N, C-alpha and C positions, 0 to 999 in steps of 0.2 A: 507431468508434466510440469506441476507447479514446482516440485522439488527440481527438476531439471533445468528448469529457467532461473530459478529466484534464491536457491542455497546450495546448488552443487557446486564447492568451493574448490573442489580437486580438478573439474573441467575448468574453473576461472583460470586456476594457477596453470595449468595445461594449454590455454587461451583457446581453449573451446569456447569459452564464455566471453568475447571482448567487453571491452571497456567502458562502452554503450548498452552492456547487456545481451545482446547477439546473440545468436547459437544457428549455427545451419541446421535448416531443415531435414536436410539428407542426413546429417550426422544425428540428429534429435530422434529420426525416423528410426535408425540402427537402433538405437539406442533402447526406444519401445516396443522394435520390432511390429512397426504398424505401416501404413504408407501412407505418403503425402497428403491422401484427401481425408483421411482421419486428425491428423495436425488441423489441416484447414477447417474441418465441422468442429472443432473443441474453438478456434479461434471464431468462428462465425457464431457459435451457439452459446458460447459462455455467458451467463445471465449477469455479470460481472465486468463483460468487456476487458479480462484482465489480460488480455494479449495481443499483440499485433503485430504485422508482417512488415517487412520492407517493400519498397517498391515492387521488385519484381518475385515476392515471396518465396524466397529463397535463405532469407531468416527470420526467426522468429524473436519475439521476445517481452517479457511481464512487463506490463506499464509500470508496476511499483510492488512494494513488500518483500525486496531483496535480502538477504542476510550478506551478500557477497558485496565486496566496494564497488557498485557501478552507477555510471550516469547515464540514466536515463532520459539526459535531455532535458530535464523540466526546467520551465522558466519561470522566475521570478513572479507572482499574480497578487495583486491587492485582494485580500481576502473580504465574504460580506462580513455586514457585522456580529453576528452570531453563526457559530459551526456548533456541532455536533459531534462527542466521541461516546460510542457504543461497546460497551462492556458487560460484564455480570457484575451483581452487588458482591458475590464471592471477592470478585477481583475488586473493586471499589473501597469496600472495608476492609480489605486485607493490603497488598501492595501499595496502591494506589494510594490510600490515607495513609500509610506509613512512611512512604518516600515525598508525598506533599505533592507529586506530580505525574503527570504522564509522562512515559520514557518509551523510547521506541522498541526497546527491548531488545530481541534478537535483531529486530529489522532496523533499516536507515533511517526510516521517521516516523512519527505518530500519526497517525488514517484517522483525520475529520471528514463528517458529512456534511453536507448543507443542508441535511433536512433530518428532523425527527423521526420519521419511519426508516429512512437509510440507518441510522445509528440505532433505532431500534432493532432490526434485522438482523443489523450485526453484533447487538448483545446476546440475540437470543442463541445464538449457535454454542455461546459458552458456559449458557444456564439461564437461570430468570435476567434477564436484562434490567441494566440501569443505565442512563442516560445522564452523560453528562454536558449540558451547555456550556459553552466557552466564548467567555467576550474575547472575537477574534479581531475587532476593531482597536481595543486596547495593547493587544498584543502587538501586533503591527504599528500602531502609534511608538510602543514602546521599541522599536528594531526589531520584532522577529520576523521572519522571513517565511514566507507560504508560497507554498506550491500545490499549482494543479494539474493533476495526471490526465490524460487525455479520456479516461473515463469517467471522470468526474470527483475524483478522491481525493480530498485536501491534503495537504503533506507540511508537518513542518518538525524541526527538531527536537522538541519539549516542549509541554506545556505546564507550568509551574499553577500551582491550585488556587493561585490569586484572582487568577483568569476565568476560575470557575464561578458562573453565574448559581446561587440560589435559587432556589424556588422551581 
């Protein structure tokens, strides 16, 4: 379901995913060969609250993490002073150190956490976790834009290493 809502470029190009990321529940059910109740269960029980329905539950979308150019109607938000990025030691000492920044890679935004515990869980999915502490206050003061998704994930376009807090 994640792929079908966040990365299905062919469906987006055909208009099956609209500009705000919504996809018809009935069409999604056909694609996945499941009933609507199954989609409802995924939305209701996903531990990260990645998905949401429209008001009458006829459309569903992912809240963030897209590689297709959709606008999930995020509002600019003032971030807390500190945010965290969970990654792996391998990624930190590889691509992140080489480029000197956090990039969204194949996604539209860099994903940040409001607490270190959540960032650690994210980092563990990729190997030995490495947590980057970020001076979000300074980024914001310097003109960087932040969004807060409906499930509590902080999003921004890029994080330069000058905003990494050592120690």
